[in-house]
FIDONU-920788 format. One record per atom (N, C-alpha, C): residue in one letter; x, y, z. Coordinates in Angstrom, 1 decimal, always signed. Atoms other than C-alpha are relative to their C-alpha. Layout:
N
A; X; Y; Z
...
END
This chain:
277
M; +1.0; +1.1; -0.1
M; +90.1; +72.1; +26.1
M; -1.2; +0.6; +0.7
K; +1.2; -0.5; -0.6
K; +86.5; +72.9; +26.8
K; -0.4; -0.7; +1.3
A; +0.4; +0.6; -1.3
A; +85.4; +72.2; +30.4
A; -1.4; -0.6; -0.1
P; +1.4; +0.7; +0.1
P; +82.4; +69.7; +30.8
P; -1.0; +0.9; +0.7
D; +1.1; -0.7; -0.6
D; +79.1; +71.2; +31.4
D; -0.5; -0.7; +1.2
P; +0.4; +0.6; -1.2
P; +78.1; +70.6; +35.0
P; -1.4; -0.6; +0.0
V; +1.4; +0.5; +0.1
V; +74.4; +70.2; +34.1
V; +0.0; -1.3; -0.7
D; +0.0; +1.3; +0.7
D; +75.1; +67.4; +31.6
D; +0.6; -1.1; +0.8
E; -0.6; +1.0; -0.8
E; +77.4; +65.6; +34.0
E; -0.9; -0.4; +1.1
S; +1.0; +0.3; -1.0
S; +74.7; +65.8; +36.7
S; -1.0; -1.0; -0.5
R; +1.1; +0.9; +0.6
R; +72.1; +64.3; +34.4
R; +0.6; -1.4; -0.3
A; -0.6; +1.3; +0.2
A; +74.5; +61.5; +33.4
A; +0.1; -0.8; +1.2
M; -0.2; +0.7; -1.2
M; +75.3; +60.6; +36.9
M; -1.4; -0.5; +0.6
S; +1.3; +0.3; -0.6
S; +71.5; +60.5; +37.9
S; -0.6; -1.2; -0.8
M; +0.6; +1.1; +0.9
M; +70.8; +58.0; +35.0
M; +0.7; -1.3; +0.3
I; -0.8; +1.2; -0.2
I; +73.5; +55.5; +36.1
I; -0.8; -1.0; +0.9
P; +0.7; +1.0; -0.8
P; +71.4; +53.9; +39.0
P; -1.2; -0.6; -0.8
V; +1.2; +0.5; +0.7
V; +68.3; +53.6; +36.8
V; +0.4; -1.0; -1.0
A; -0.5; +0.9; +1.0
A; +70.3; +52.0; +34.0
A; +0.4; -1.3; +0.6
S; -0.5; +1.2; -0.7
S; +71.9; +49.6; +36.5
S; -1.2; -0.9; +0.4
M; +1.2; +0.8; -0.5
M; +68.5; +48.5; +37.9
M; -0.6; -0.7; -1.2
M; +0.7; +0.6; +1.2
M; +67.1; +47.9; +34.4
M; +0.9; -1.2; -0.5
L; -0.8; +1.1; +0.5
L; +70.1; +45.8; +33.4
L; -0.1; -1.2; +0.9
V; +0.1; +1.1; -0.9
V; +69.9; +43.7; +36.6
V; -1.4; -0.7; -0.2
A; +1.3; +0.6; +0.3
A; +66.1; +43.2; +36.0
A; +0.0; -0.8; -1.2
A; +0.0; +0.7; +1.3
A; +66.7; +42.2; +32.4
A; +0.8; -1.3; +0.1
G; -0.8; +1.3; -0.2
G; +69.4; +39.7; +33.4
G; -0.8; -1.0; +0.8
M; +0.8; +0.9; -0.7
M; +67.1; +38.1; +35.9
M; -1.1; -0.7; -0.8
V; +1.1; +0.5; +0.9
V; +64.3; +37.7; +33.4
V; +0.6; -1.0; -1.0
L; -0.7; +0.9; +1.0
L; +66.7; +36.2; +30.8
L; +0.4; -1.3; +0.6
S; -0.5; +1.2; -0.6
S; +68.2; +33.8; +33.2
S; -1.1; -1.0; +0.4
Q; +1.1; +0.9; -0.4
Q; +64.8; +32.4; +34.3
Q; -1.0; -0.2; -1.0
G; +0.9; +0.2; +1.1
G; +63.2; +32.4; +31.0
G; -1.3; +0.7; +0.1
G; +1.2; -0.8; -0.1
G; +60.7; +35.1; +31.8
G; -0.8; -0.3; +1.2
R; +0.8; +0.4; -1.2
R; +59.6; +33.5; +35.1
R; +0.5; +0.9; +1.2
P; -0.4; -0.8; -1.1
P; +59.6; +35.4; +38.4
P; +1.0; -0.7; +0.9
D; -1.0; +0.5; -0.9
D; +62.3; +34.9; +41.0
D; -0.6; -0.9; +1.0
P; +0.6; +0.9; -1.0
P; +61.5; +31.8; +43.1
P; +0.2; +0.5; +1.4
A; -0.1; -0.4; -1.4
A; +60.9; +32.3; +46.8
A; +1.2; -0.8; +0.6
P; -1.1; +0.7; -0.7
P; +63.9; +31.4; +49.0
P; -0.5; -1.2; +0.7
R; +0.4; +1.2; -0.7
R; +64.0; +28.0; +50.5
R; -0.5; +0.2; +1.4
G; +0.5; -0.2; -1.4
G; +62.1; +27.6; +53.7
G; -1.2; +1.0; +0.1
T; +1.1; -1.0; +0.0
T; +59.5; +30.3; +52.7
T; -1.3; -0.8; -0.3
P; +1.3; +0.7; +0.2
P; +56.0; +28.8; +53.1
P; -0.7; +0.7; -1.2
P; +0.7; -0.6; +1.2
P; +53.9; +29.2; +49.9
P; -1.2; +0.8; +0.5
A; +1.1; -0.9; -0.3
A; +51.4; +31.9; +49.9
A; -1.4; -0.7; -0.2
A; +1.3; +0.6; +0.1
A; +47.8; +30.8; +50.5
A; -0.8; +0.6; -1.2
P; +0.8; -0.6; +1.1
P; +45.6; +31.2; +47.4
P; -1.1; +0.8; +0.5
R; +1.1; -0.9; -0.4
R; +43.2; +34.0; +47.5
R; -1.3; -0.6; -0.3
Q; +1.3; +0.6; +0.2
Q; +39.6; +32.9; +47.9
Q; -1.0; +1.1; -0.3
A; +1.1; -1.0; +0.3
A; +36.6; +34.6; +46.5
A; -0.8; +0.3; +1.2
P; +0.8; -0.3; -1.2
P; +34.6; +36.4; +49.1
P; -1.4; -0.8; +0.0
V; +1.2; +0.8; -0.2
V; +31.6; +34.3; +50.4
V; -1.2; +1.0; +0.1
P; +1.1; -1.0; -0.1
P; +28.3; +36.2; +49.8
P; -0.7; -0.2; +1.4
R; +0.7; +0.1; -1.3
R; +26.4; +37.0; +52.9
R; -1.2; -0.9; -0.1
G; +1.2; +0.9; +0.0
G; +23.7; +34.5; +53.9
G; +0.3; -1.4; -0.5
T; -0.3; +1.4; +0.5
T; +25.6; +31.5; +52.4
T; +0.3; -0.9; +1.2
P; -0.3; +0.9; -1.1
P; +25.5; +28.5; +54.8
P; +1.4; -0.5; +0.0
A; -1.3; +0.6; -0.1
A; +28.7; +27.2; +56.1
A; +0.0; -1.4; -0.5
S; -0.1; +1.3; +0.5
S; +29.9; +24.0; +54.6
S; +0.0; -1.0; +1.1
A; +0.1; +1.0; -1.1
A; +29.2; +20.8; +56.6
A; +1.3; -0.6; +0.2
P; -1.2; +0.7; -0.3
P; +32.1; +19.1; +58.3
P; +0.1; -1.3; -0.7
A; -0.1; +1.3; +0.6
A; +33.5; +16.0; +56.7
A; -0.5; -1.1; +0.9
S; +0.6; +1.1; -0.8
S; +31.6; +12.9; +57.8
S; +1.1; -0.9; +0.5
A; -1.0; +1.0; -0.6
A; +33.4; +10.4; +60.0
A; +0.0; -1.3; -0.9
P; -0.1; +1.2; +0.8
P; +34.6; +7.2; +58.2
P; -1.0; -1.0; +0.5
A; +1.0; +1.0; -0.4
A; +32.0; +4.4; +58.2
A; +0.7; -1.1; +0.8
A; -0.6; +1.1; -0.8
A; +32.5; +1.7; +60.7
A; +0.1; -1.3; -0.8
E; -0.2; +1.2; +0.8
E; +33.8; -1.6; +59.4
E; -1.1; -1.0; +0.3
P; +1.1; +0.9; -0.3
P; +31.1; -4.2; +59.0
P; +0.5; -1.2; +0.9
V; -0.3; +1.1; -0.9
V; +30.9; -7.0; +61.5
V; -0.6; -1.3; -0.6
F; +0.5; +1.2; +0.6
F; +30.6; -10.6; +60.2
F; -0.1; -1.1; +1.1
S; +0.2; +1.1; -0.9
S; +29.1; -13.5; +62.2
S; -1.1; -0.9; -0.6
G; +1.0; +1.0; +0.5
G; +27.4; -16.6; +60.9
G; +0.0; +0.0; -1.5
P; +0.2; +0.1; +1.5
P; +26.4; -17.5; +57.3
P; -0.5; +1.3; -0.6
Q; +0.4; -1.3; +0.6
Q; +26.0; -14.6; +54.9
Q; -1.1; -0.3; -1.1
A; +1.1; +0.1; +1.0
A; +23.2; -13.9; +52.3
A; +0.5; -0.8; -1.1
G; -0.2; +0.8; +1.2
G; +23.0; -16.5; +49.6
G; +0.6; -1.4; +0.4
E; -0.6; +1.2; -0.4
E; +24.7; -19.2; +51.7
E; -1.0; -1.0; +0.6
K; +1.0; +0.9; -0.5
K; +23.0; -22.4; +52.8
K; +0.0; +0.0; +1.5
V; +0.1; +0.0; -1.5
V; +21.7; -22.6; +56.4
V; +0.6; -1.3; +0.5
P; -0.6; +1.2; -0.5
P; +24.0; -25.0; +58.3
P; -1.0; -0.8; +0.9
S; +0.8; +0.8; -1.0
S; +22.5; -27.8; +60.4
S; +0.3; +0.6; +1.4
L; -0.1; -0.6; -1.3
L; +22.0; -26.9; +64.0
L; -0.7; -0.9; +1.1
R; +0.5; +0.8; -1.0
R; +21.5; -28.8; +67.2
R; -0.2; +0.8; +1.3
V; +0.2; -0.8; -1.2
V; +19.8; -27.1; +70.2
V; -0.8; -0.8; +1.0
T; +0.8; +0.7; -1.0
T; +18.1; -28.0; +73.4
T; -1.1; +0.9; +0.4
D; +1.2; -0.8; -0.3
D; +14.6; -26.8; +74.1
D; -0.1; +0.2; +1.6
L; +0.1; -0.3; -1.5
L; +14.2; -25.1; +77.6
L; -1.4; +0.3; +0.4
T; +1.3; -0.5; -0.5
T; +10.8; -23.6; +77.8
T; -1.2; -0.3; -1.0
G; +1.0; +0.3; +1.0
G; +8.9; -25.0; +74.8
G; -0.9; -1.2; +0.3
G; +0.8; +1.2; -0.4
G; +7.6; -28.2; +76.4
G; +0.1; -1.1; -1.0
R; -0.1; +1.1; +1.0
R; +8.9; -30.5; +73.7
R; +0.2; -1.4; +0.7
A; -0.3; +1.4; -0.5
A; +8.9; -34.3; +74.2
A; +1.4; -0.3; -0.2
D; -1.4; +0.2; +0.3
D; +12.2; -34.5; +72.5
D; +0.7; +1.3; +0.1
R; -0.5; -1.4; -0.3
R; +14.2; -31.6; +73.9
R; +1.1; +0.4; -0.9
E; -1.0; -0.3; +0.9
E; +17.1; -31.9; +71.5
E; -0.5; -0.1; -1.4
F; +0.6; +0.0; +1.3
F; +16.2; -31.0; +67.9
F; +0.8; +0.9; -0.9
D; -0.7; -0.9; +1.0
D; +17.5; -29.3; +64.7
D; -1.1; +0.9; -0.6
P; +1.0; -1.0; +0.5
P; +15.5; -26.1; +64.0
P; +0.1; +0.1; -1.6
T; -0.1; -0.2; +1.4
T; +16.8; -26.0; +60.4
T; -0.8; -1.1; -0.8
R; +0.8; +1.1; +0.6
R; +15.2; -29.4; +59.6
R; -1.5; +0.3; +0.2
E; +1.4; -0.3; -0.3
E; +12.0; -28.3; +61.3
E; -0.6; +1.1; -0.9
A; +0.5; -1.2; +0.7
A; +11.8; -25.0; +59.5
A; -0.1; -0.3; -1.5
S; -0.1; +0.4; +1.4
S; +12.7; -26.6; +56.1
S; +0.1; +1.2; -0.9
S; -0.1; -1.2; +0.9
S; +11.9; -24.0; +53.4
S; -0.8; +1.2; +0.4
E; +0.8; -1.1; -0.5
E; +9.7; -21.8; +55.5
E; +0.8; +1.3; +0.3
P; -0.7; -1.1; -0.4
P; +10.7; -18.2; +56.2
P; +0.3; -0.1; +1.5
T; -0.4; +0.3; -1.4
T; +12.7; -18.4; +59.5
T; +1.0; +1.0; +0.5
L; -0.9; -0.9; -0.7
L; +14.5; -16.1; +61.9
L; +0.7; -0.8; +1.1
Y; -0.8; +0.7; -1.1
Y; +17.4; -17.6; +64.0
Y; +0.7; +1.2; +0.7
F; -0.5; -1.1; -0.8
F; +18.3; -15.2; +66.8
F; +0.9; -0.6; +1.1
F; -1.1; +0.5; -1.0
F; +21.6; -16.1; +68.6
F; +0.3; +1.2; +0.9
F; -0.4; -1.1; -0.9
F; +22.5; -14.1; +71.7
F; +0.9; -0.6; +1.1
Q; -0.9; +0.3; -1.1
Q; +25.2; -14.1; +74.3
Q; -0.7; +0.0; +1.4
T; +0.5; +0.0; -1.4
T; +24.8; -14.4; +78.1
T; -0.8; +1.3; +0.2
P; +0.8; -1.2; -0.1
P; +21.9; -12.0; +78.8
P; +0.5; +1.1; +1.0
S; -0.3; -1.2; -0.8
S; +23.0; -8.6; +80.0
S; -1.2; +1.0; -0.3
R; +1.1; -0.9; +0.2
R; +20.8; -5.5; +80.0
R; -0.2; +0.3; -1.5
I; +0.2; -0.3; +1.4
I; +21.6; -4.7; +76.4
I; -0.5; -1.2; -0.8
V; +0.6; +1.2; +0.7
V; +20.9; -8.4; +75.3
V; -1.4; -0.1; +0.4
A; +1.4; +0.1; -0.4
A; +17.7; -8.4; +77.4
A; -0.9; +1.0; -0.8
N; +0.7; -0.9; +0.8
N; +16.6; -5.3; +75.5
N; -0.2; -0.5; -1.4
A; +0.1; +0.6; +1.3
A; +17.4; -7.0; +72.2
A; -1.1; -1.2; +0.0
I; +1.0; +1.1; -0.1
I; +15.3; -10.1; +73.3
I; -1.4; +0.6; -0.1
V; +1.4; -0.6; +0.0
V; +12.3; -7.9; +74.0
V; -0.3; +0.6; -1.3
E; +0.2; -0.6; +1.3
E; +12.7; -6.0; +70.7
E; -0.3; -1.0; -1.0
I; +0.1; +1.1; +1.0
I; +13.1; -9.1; +68.6
I; -1.3; -0.8; +0.3
D; +1.2; +0.7; -0.4
D; +10.2; -10.7; +70.5
D; -1.2; +0.8; -0.6
A; +1.1; -0.8; +0.5
A; +7.9; -7.8; +69.6
A; -0.1; -0.1; -1.6
I; -0.1; +0.1; +1.5
I; +9.0; -8.0; +65.9
I; -0.5; -1.4; -0.4
T; +0.3; +1.3; +0.5
T; +8.6; -11.8; +65.6
T; -1.5; -0.3; +0.4
R; +1.4; +0.2; -0.3
R; +5.2; -11.8; +67.4
R; -0.9; +0.5; -1.2
Q; +0.8; -0.5; +1.2
Q; +3.8; -9.7; +64.5
Q; +0.3; -0.8; -1.2
A; -0.3; +0.8; +1.2
A; +5.7; -11.7; +61.9
A; -0.5; -1.4; +0.0
H; +0.6; +1.4; -0.1
H; +4.4; -15.0; +63.2
H; -1.4; +0.0; -0.7
E; +1.3; +0.0; +0.6
E; +1.0; -13.9; +61.9
E; +0.0; -0.1; -1.5
H; -0.2; +0.0; +1.4
H; +2.4; -13.8; +58.4
H; +0.9; -1.2; -0.5
G; -0.7; +1.2; +0.4
G; +4.1; -17.2; +58.4
G; +1.4; -0.2; +0.4
L; -1.3; +0.1; -0.4
L; +7.4; -16.6; +60.1
L; +0.2; -1.0; +1.1
R; -0.4; +0.8; -1.1
R; +9.1; -19.2; +62.2
R; +1.2; +0.7; +0.7
S; -1.1; -0.7; -0.7
S; +11.5; -18.0; +64.9
S; +0.6; -0.9; +1.1
Y; -0.7; +0.8; -1.0
Y; +14.1; -19.6; +67.2
Y; +1.0; +0.9; +0.7
F; -0.9; -0.8; -0.9
F; +15.8; -17.8; +70.1
F; +1.0; -1.0; +0.6
I; -1.0; +1.0; -0.4
I; +19.1; -19.5; +70.8
I; +1.1; +0.6; +0.8
G; -1.0; -0.5; -0.9
G; +21.3; -18.8; +73.8
G; +1.4; -0.6; -0.2
L; -1.4; +0.5; +0.1
L; +25.1; -19.1; +73.6
L; +0.6; +0.3; +1.4
M; -0.4; -0.1; -1.4
M; +26.2; -19.7; +77.2
M; +1.3; -0.7; +0.2
P; -1.3; +0.6; -0.2
P; +29.7; -20.5; +78.5
P; -0.1; -1.4; +0.7
D; +0.2; +1.3; -0.7
D; +28.3; -23.3; +80.8
D; -1.4; -0.4; -0.2
K; +1.3; +0.5; +0.5
K; +25.4; -25.4; +79.6
K; -1.0; -0.1; +1.2
L; +0.9; +0.2; -1.2
L; +24.0; -26.3; +83.1
L; -0.4; +1.4; +0.6
E; +0.3; -1.3; -0.6
E; +24.2; -22.7; +84.4
E; -0.9; +0.8; -1.0
G; +0.8; -0.7; +1.1
G; +22.9; -21.4; +81.0
G; -1.5; -0.5; +0.0
D; +1.3; +0.6; +0.0
D; +19.9; -23.7; +81.3
D; -0.9; +0.8; +1.0
Q; +0.8; -0.7; -1.1
Q; +18.7; -22.1; +84.6
Q; -0.1; +1.5; -0.3
R; -0.1; -1.5; +0.3
R; +19.8; -18.6; +83.5
R; -1.1; +0.4; -1.0
L; +1.0; -0.4; +1.0
L; +17.6; -18.6; +80.4
L; -1.4; -0.3; +0.5
R; +1.4; +0.2; -0.6
R; +14.6; -20.1; +82.3
R; -0.4; +1.3; +0.8
D; +0.3; -1.2; -0.8
D; +14.9; -17.1; +84.7
D; -0.3; +1.2; -0.9
V; +0.2; -1.2; +0.9
V; +15.2; -14.6; +81.8
V; -1.4; -0.1; -0.6
W; +1.3; +0.2; +0.6
W; +12.1; -16.1; +80.1
W; -1.1; +0.2; +1.0
T; +1.0; -0.2; -1.0
T; +10.2; -16.0; +83.3
T; -0.2; +1.5; +0.2
S; +0.1; -1.4; -0.2
S; +11.0; -12.3; +83.6
S; -0.5; +0.7; -1.2
L; +0.4; -0.7; +1.2
L; +10.6; -11.2; +80.0
L; -1.2; -0.5; -0.7
K; +1.1; +0.7; +0.6
K; +8.0; -13.7; +78.8
K; -0.1; +0.2; -1.5
P; +0.1; -0.1; +1.5
P; +8.9; -13.8; +75.1
P; -0.9; -1.1; -0.5
A; +0.9; +1.0; +0.6
A; +6.5; -15.7; +72.8
A; +0.7; -1.2; -0.5
T; -0.8; +1.1; +0.6
T; +9.2; -17.8; +71.2
T; +0.8; -0.7; +1.2
P; -0.7; +0.7; -1.0
P; +10.6; -20.5; +73.5
P; +1.5; +0.2; +0.0
A; -1.5; -0.1; -0.1
A; +14.2; -20.4; +74.8
A; +0.6; -1.3; -0.4
T; -0.8; +1.2; +0.3
T; +16.7; -22.9; +73.4
T; +1.4; +0.3; +0.3
L; -1.4; -0.2; -0.4
L; +20.3; -23.4; +74.2
L; +0.9; -0.8; -1.0
A; -0.9; +0.7; +1.0
A; +23.1; -24.3; +71.6
A; +1.2; -0.6; +0.7
D; -1.3; +0.5; -0.4
D; +26.1; -26.4; +72.1
D; +1.1; +0.9; -0.5
G; -1.2; -0.8; +0.5
G; +29.6; -24.9; +71.7
G; +0.3; +1.2; +0.8
G; -0.3; -1.2; -0.8
G; +29.6; -22.3; +74.5
G; -0.3; +1.3; -0.7
V; +0.3; -1.4; +0.5
V; +29.8; -18.6; +73.6
V; +0.3; +0.1; -1.5
E; -0.3; +0.0; +1.4
E; +31.1; -19.5; +70.1
E; -1.1; -0.7; -0.8
G; +1.1; +0.7; +0.7
G; +28.1; -21.7; +69.3
G; +0.5; -1.2; -0.8
P; -0.5; +1.2; +0.9
P; +28.2; -24.6; +66.8
P; +1.0; +0.5; -1.0
G; -1.1; -0.4; +0.8
G; +31.4; -24.5; +64.8
G; -0.4; +0.2; -1.5
N; +0.3; -0.2; +1.4
N; +29.7; -24.9; +61.4
N; -0.8; +1.2; -0.3
W; +0.7; -1.3; +0.2
W; +27.8; -21.6; +61.9
W; +1.0; +1.1; -0.1
G; -1.0; -1.1; +0.1
G; +31.0; -19.5; +62.2
G; -0.5; +1.2; +0.7
L; +0.5; -1.2; -0.7
L; +29.5; -17.2; +64.8
L; +1.2; +0.7; +0.7
N; -1.0; -0.9; -0.6
N; +31.6; -14.3; +66.1
N; -0.4; +0.2; +1.5
K; +0.3; -0.1; -1.4
K; +31.8; -14.5; +69.9
K; +0.1; +1.4; +0.5
Q; +0.0; -1.4; -0.4
Q; +32.4; -10.7; +70.0
Q; -1.3; +0.6; -0.2
C; +1.3; -0.6; +0.2
C; +28.9; -10.1; +68.8
C; -1.0; -0.4; +1.1
A; +1.0; +0.3; -1.0
A; +26.2; -9.8; +71.4
A; -1.1; -0.7; -0.6
V; +1.1; +0.7; +0.7
V; +23.6; -10.9; +68.9
V; +0.4; -0.2; -1.5
T; +0.0; +0.3; +1.4
T; +23.5; -12.5; +65.5
T; -1.3; -0.5; -0.5
I; +1.3; +0.4; +0.4
I; +20.3; -12.7; +63.6
I; +0.1; -0.4; -1.5
V; +0.0; +0.6; +1.3
V; +20.0; -14.9; +60.5
V; -1.4; -0.2; -0.5
I; +1.3; +0.2; +0.6
I; +16.9; -14.7; +58.3
I; +0.1; -0.8; -1.2
A; -0.2; +1.0; +1.1
A; +16.4; -17.5; +55.9
A; -1.4; -0.4; -0.6
K; +1.2; +0.5; +0.6
K; +13.9; -18.9; +53.4
K; +0.6; -1.0; -1.1
D; -0.4; +1.1; +1.0
D; +14.1; -22.1; +51.2
D; +1.4; -0.5; +0.4
G; -1.3; +0.6; -0.4
G; +17.1; -23.2; +53.3
G; +1.2; +0.9; -0.3
K; -1.1; -0.9; +0.3
K; +19.2; -20.2; +52.3
K; -0.1; +1.3; +0.7
V; +0.0; -1.3; -0.7
V; +20.2; -17.0; +54.1
V; -0.4; +1.1; -0.9
V; +0.4; -1.2; +0.8
V; +18.5; -13.9; +52.8
V; +0.5; +1.3; +0.7
R; -0.5; -1.2; -0.7
R; +19.8; -11.5; +55.5
R; +0.7; -0.4; +1.3
N; -0.7; +0.2; -1.2
N; +22.4; -11.5; +58.2
N; +0.2; +1.3; +0.7
I; -0.1; -1.2; -0.8
I; +22.4; -8.9; +61.0
I; +0.8; -0.3; +1.3
A; -0.8; +0.3; -1.2
A; +25.2; -9.0; +63.6
A; +0.4; +1.3; +0.6
A; -0.3; -1.3; -0.7
A; +26.0; -6.4; +66.2
A; +0.7; -0.3; +1.3
L; -0.7; +0.1; -1.3
L; +28.5; -6.0; +69.0
L; -0.8; +0.6; +1.2
A; +0.9; -0.6; -1.0
A; +26.0; -3.8; +70.9
A; -1.3; +0.4; -0.8
P; +1.2; -0.2; +0.8
P; +22.5; -4.1; +69.2
P; -0.7; +1.3; +0.5
G; +0.8; -1.2; -0.2
G; +20.5; -0.9; +68.9
G; -1.1; +0.2; -1.0
E; +1.2; -0.2; +0.8
E; +17.6; +0.6; +67.1
E; +0.3; -0.2; -1.5
P; -0.2; +0.3; +1.4
P; +19.3; +0.6; +63.6
P; +0.0; -1.5; -0.3
D; +0.0; +1.4; +0.3
D; +19.8; -3.1; +63.9
D; -1.4; -0.6; +0.0
F; +1.3; +0.5; +0.0
F; +16.2; -3.7; +64.9
F; -0.8; +0.5; -1.2
D; +0.7; -0.5; +1.2
D; +15.0; -1.5; +62.0
D; +0.4; -0.9; -1.2
A; -0.4; +0.9; +1.1
A; +17.1; -3.7; +59.7
A; -0.7; -1.3; +0.0
V; +0.8; +1.3; -0.1
V; +15.3; -6.8; +61.0
V; -1.4; +0.3; -0.5
R; +1.4; -0.3; +0.5
R; +11.9; -5.1; +60.4
R; +0.0; +0.1; -1.5
D; +0.0; -0.2; +1.4
D; +12.9; -4.1; +56.9
D; +0.2; -1.3; -0.7
A; -0.2; +1.3; +0.7
A; +14.2; -7.6; +56.0
A; -1.2; -0.8; +0.1
L; +1.2; +0.8; -0.1
L; +11.1; -9.3; +57.3
L; -1.2; +0.6; -0.9
T; +1.0; -0.6; +0.9
T; +8.8; -6.8; +55.5
T; +0.2; -0.4; -1.4
T; -0.3; +0.4; +1.4
T; +10.6; -7.6; +52.2
T; -0.3; -1.5; -0.1
L; +0.1; +1.5; +0.1
L; +10.6; -11.4; +52.9
L; -1.4; -0.4; +0.0
L; +1.4; +0.4; -0.2
L; +7.0; -11.7; +54.0
L; -1.0; +0.7; -0.9
G; +0.9; -0.8; +0.8
G; +5.5; -9.1; +51.8
G; -1.1; +0.7; +0.8
K; +0.9; -0.7; -0.9
K; +3.8; -7.6; +54.8
K; +0.8; +1.0; +0.8
R; -0.7; -0.9; -0.8
R; +4.7; -4.5; +56.7
R; +0.2; -0.4; +1.5
I; -0.3; +0.4; -1.4
I; +6.5; -5.4; +60.0
I; +0.6; +1.2; +0.6
D; -0.5; -1.3; -0.6
D; +6.8; -2.4; +62.2
D; -0.2; +0.0; +1.5
A; +0.2; +0.1; -1.5
A; +6.2; -3.7; +65.8
A; +1.2; +0.4; +0.8
R; -1.1; -0.5; -0.9
R; +8.2; -2.2; +68.6
R; -0.3; -0.5; +1.4
R; +0.2; +0.5; -1.3
R; +8.7; -3.2; +72.2
R; -1.0; +1.0; +0.8
Q; +0.9; -0.8; -0.9
Q; +6.1; -2.0; +74.8
Q; +0.9; +0.7; +1.0
Q; -0.8; -0.8; -1.0
Q; +7.5; +0.7; +77.1
Q; -0.4; -0.2; +1.4
T; +0.4; +0.3; -1.4
T; +5.7; -0.6; +80.1
T; +0.2; -1.5; +0.2
G; -0.2; +1.4; -0.3
G; +6.2; -3.9; +81.8
G; +0.7; -0.3; +1.3
G; -0.6; +0.4; -1.3
G; +7.9; -5.8; +84.6
G; +1.5; +0.3; +0.0
R; -1.4; -0.3; -0.3
R; +11.5; -5.7; +85.9
R; +0.8; -0.4; -1.2
G; -0.8; +0.6; +1.0
G; +12.7; -7.8; +83.0
G; +0.3; +1.0; -1.1
M; -0.3; -0.9; +1.1
M; +12.4; -5.0; +80.4
M; +1.0; +1.0; +0.3
S; -1.0; -1.0; -0.3
S; +14.7; -2.7; +82.2
S; +1.3; -0.7; +0.5
G; -1.2; +0.7; -0.4
G; +17.2; -5.4; +83.1
G; +0.1; -0.2; +1.5
G; -0.1; +0.1; -1.5
G; +16.3; -5.4; +86.8
G; -0.1; -1.3; +0.6
G; +0.2; +1.3; -0.5
G; +15.5; -9.0; +87.1
G; +1.3; -0.7; +0.3
R; -1.3; +0.7; -0.4
R; +18.1; -11.3; +88.7
R; +0.5; -0.8; -1.1
G; -0.4; +0.9; +1.1
G; +18.1; -13.5; +85.6
G; +0.9; +0.7; -0.9
M; -0.8; -0.7; +1.0
M; +19.8; -10.8; +83.6
M; +1.3; +0.6; +0.5
D; -1.3; -0.6; -0.6
D; +22.4; -9.4; +86.0
D; +0.9; -1.0; +0.6
G; -0.9; +1.1; -0.5
G; +23.8; -12.7; +87.0
G; -0.2; -0.3; +1.5
G; +0.1; +0.2; -1.4
G; +22.4; -12.7; +90.5
G; -0.6; -1.3; +0.4
G; +0.5; +1.3; -0.4
G; +21.0; -16.2; +90.3
G; -1.4; -0.2; -0.4
G; +1.3; +0.3; +0.4
G; +17.6; -17.8; +89.9
G; -1.1; +0.7; +0.8
M; +1.2; -0.6; -0.6
M; +14.2; -16.5; +90.7
M; -0.7; -1.1; +0.8
S; +0.7; +1.0; -0.8
S; +12.1; -18.2; +93.3
S; -1.3; -0.4; -0.7
G; +1.3; +0.5; +0.6
G; +9.1; -20.3; +92.3
G; +0.2; -0.8; -1.2
G; -0.2; +0.9; +1.1
G; +10.6; -22.0; +89.3
G; -0.8; +0.3; -1.2
G; +0.8; -0.3; +1.1
G; +8.4; -20.1; +86.9
G; +0.8; -0.1; -1.3
G; -0.6; +0.0; +1.3
G; +9.1; -20.5; +83.2
G; +0.6; -1.3; -0.4
R; -0.6; +1.3; +0.4
R; +10.2; -24.1; +83.3
R; -1.0; -0.7; -1.0
A; +0.7; +0.7; +1.0
A; +9.1; -26.4; +80.6
A; -1.1; -0.8; +0.6
P; +1.0; +0.9; -0.5
P; +5.8; -28.3; +81.0
P; +0.5; -1.4; +0.0
A; -0.3; +1.4; +0.0
A; +5.8; -32.0; +81.5
A; +0.3; -0.5; -1.4
A; -0.4; +0.4; +1.3
A; +7.5; -33.9; +78.7
A; -1.1; -0.7; -0.8
S; +1.1; +0.7; +0.7
S; +4.3; -35.8; +77.8
S; -0.9; +0.9; -0.7
Q; +0.9; -1.0; +0.7
Q; +2.6; -32.6; +76.7
Q; +0.6; +0.3; -1.4
P; -0.5; -0.3; +1.3
P; +2.9; -31.8; +73.0
P; +0.5; +1.4; -0.1
A; -0.6; -1.3; +0.1
A; +5.0; -28.9; +71.9
A; -1.0; +1.0; -0.6
P; +0.9; -1.0; +0.5
P; +2.9; -25.7; +71.4
P; +0.4; +0.5; -1.4
R; -0.2; -0.5; +1.3
R; +2.5; -24.4; +67.9
R; -0.2; +1.5; -0.1
G; +0.4; -1.4; +0.0
G; +1.5; -20.8; +68.8
G; +0.8; +0.9; -0.9
P; -0.8; -1.0; +0.7
P; +4.3; -18.6; +67.6
P; +0.8; -0.6; -1.2
R; -0.7; +0.7; +1.1
R; +5.7; -21.2; +65.1
R; +1.5; +0.0; +0.3
G; -1.4; +0.0; -0.4
G; +8.9; -20.9; +67.1
G; +0.5; -1.3; +0.4
G; -0.7; +1.3; -0.4
G; +11.4; -23.4; +68.4
G; -0.7; -0.5; +1.2
END
């Protein structure tokens, strides 16, 4: 019997591993339908490759924060203006209790409700006063209505604030404490609620927990649209203690001496100047 050729045997032996690897690979492909072997469990997926960013390309802006939820207080646009009973404090009316909604009738009107005057509320009073002074020249009526927890204390407090700030629109005081008249549905969490109306219906409602410049801009825009005249007045940056909140009437320290800002004698007719309450 012929002895095997050592060279042929060596070649055959060297081909066995290659053939085994090919068979294993073929078996894996057939078992998976031609798909690659899945990664073992627990292995995080590889991040997709991103195309290189060309030099000079600006970085993408961060995602914007979610918009704040709207705050609702008082009647909304399209709703009828409810009746309202207030007490005149500084307007010198013979009949101190009256309904501004009946007085305003169908005229363009701004109802400005505010909580116990703090510095932020005092700033809002000054800002809205500047806006309504300009709007009065184009037919606007305005009523500044305080919402105070105690009516007697609120009466004196608002007189002190008006003595300090000197708004053109007289101060009035609503019943119902900080929540105001029930039929208005005011939100006691809101420092201010501004309702702008015409023909007895609300055309704009602006409520704020802490009023700031965006709210005052919204009032200017609404009155510009309503009156057909540009309303852009802003508060003066100079003035007395009241504008910075330093007066005692705004920080709760009690009344000012001298009794300034009290209503004139009841026999005097109510002034028509700013067409306010």
